[in-house]
C-alpha positions as CSV (number, residue, x, y, z in Angstrom):
1,Q,19.3,121.9,80.9
2,V,22.7,121.7,82.6
3,Q,23.4,124.0,85.5
4,P,26.3,124.2,87.8
5,A,25.5,123.5,91.5
6,E,27.6,124.7,94.3
7,S,27.9,122.9,97.6
8,V,26.3,124.4,100.7
9,G,28.2,127.2,102.3
10,G,27.7,128.4,105.8
11,V,29.2,130.5,108.7
12,V,32.8,130.2,109.5
13,Q,35.2,132.0,111.8
14,A,37.9,134.4,110.7
15,G,41.0,132.5,109.9
16,D,39.2,129.3,109.0
17,S,39.6,127.5,105.7
18,L,36.7,126.3,103.6
19,T,36.3,124.4,100.4
20,L,33.3,124.7,98.0
21,S,32.6,122.2,95.3
22,C,30.8,122.6,92.0
23,S,29.2,119.9,90.0
24,V,26.8,119.9,87.0
25,S,23.1,119.2,87.6
26,G,21.7,117.5,84.5
27,G,25.1,116.7,83.0
28,T,28.8,116.6,83.4
29,F,31.8,118.8,82.8
30,V,33.4,117.9,79.4
31,G,36.4,118.7,77.3
32,D,36.5,122.4,76.5
33,D,34.4,123.6,79.4
34,M,35.8,126.4,81.4
35,V,34.8,126.7,85.1
36,A,34.9,130.0,86.8
37,W,34.3,131.1,90.4
38,Y,32.8,134.5,91.3
39,R,31.6,136.1,94.4
40,Q,29.4,139.1,95.3
41,A,29.7,140.8,98.6
42,P,26.9,142.8,100.1
43,G,26.6,146.1,98.3
44,K,29.4,145.3,95.9
45,E,29.6,144.2,92.3
46,R,30.2,140.6,91.4
47,E,33.9,139.9,91.0
48,V,35.8,137.0,89.4
49,I,38.0,134.8,91.7
50,G,39.5,132.7,89.0
51,T,39.0,130.1,86.3
52,I,40.1,126.6,85.4
53,T,40.0,124.8,82.1
54,W,38.3,121.4,82.4
55,D,40.5,119.3,80.1
56,A,43.9,120.7,81.0
57,G,43.1,121.8,84.5
58,S,44.9,125.1,84.0
59,S,43.9,127.7,86.5
60,H,44.1,131.5,86.5
61,Y,43.3,134.0,89.2
62,A,42.3,137.6,89.5
63,D,45.2,139.6,91.0
64,S,43.3,140.4,94.1
65,M,42.5,136.7,94.7
66,R,45.9,135.2,94.2
67,G,47.3,133.6,97.3
68,R,44.4,132.7,99.5
69,F,42.2,131.0,96.9
70,T,42.9,127.8,95.0
71,I,40.8,126.4,92.2
72,Y,41.2,122.8,91.1
73,R,39.2,120.1,89.5
74,N,38.9,116.4,89.9
75,Y,38.5,114.9,86.5
76,H,37.1,111.5,87.8
77,E,34.8,113.0,90.4
78,N,33.6,115.5,87.8
79,R,33.8,118.4,90.2
80,S,35.6,121.7,90.6
81,W,36.7,122.9,93.9
82,L,37.4,126.4,95.4
83,H,39.6,126.2,98.4
84,M,39.8,129.3,100.6
85,N,42.4,129.9,103.3
86,G,42.6,132.5,106.0
87,L,39.1,133.7,105.6
88,K,38.3,137.3,106.6
89,P,35.0,139.0,107.4
90,E,35.4,140.9,104.0
91,D,35.2,137.5,102.3
92,T,31.6,137.3,103.3
93,A,29.7,137.0,100.0
94,I,27.6,134.8,97.8
95,Y,29.9,132.5,95.9
96,Y,29.0,131.3,92.4
97,C,30.3,128.6,90.1
98,T,29.9,129.1,86.4
99,M,30.5,126.8,83.4
100,Q,31.2,128.2,79.9
101,R,30.5,125.8,77.1
102,D,30.3,126.8,73.4
103,S,30.3,130.5,74.3
104,V,27.3,130.0,76.6
105,V,27.8,130.7,80.3
106,Y,25.7,128.8,82.8
107,W,25.5,130.1,86.4
108,G,24.9,128.2,89.6
109,Q,22.5,129.6,92.1
110,G,25.2,130.6,94.4
111,T,26.0,129.8,98.0
112,Q,26.4,132.1,101.0
113,I,29.6,132.2,103.0
114,T,29.6,134.3,106.1
115,V,32.8,134.9,107.9
116,S,32.4,136.1,111.5
117,S,35.1,138.0,113.3
């Protein structure tokens, strides 16, 4: 079964930038797939960061995420990327990549990002 797989996160300093990647274990991104990035901070509900359509590469962001987060995809590398600028301690969370295909959403296992002040 296909499953998105995020790259390993880690601990960064406030103000740093970090890029996560997402690939598909057991398969590849294709045509009408939509990739989404989410995060869940400690004690908070999971929230969407944004999405990108695989074929067209069209990205959209939650209002609260617009500006410091950029989602893109590399068609030939078959990966999506989440680039984060100016990280803050409140960005500490588990970050997830998802893939929606034929109305089914597949979730990655998530990767922890910790931003220290």
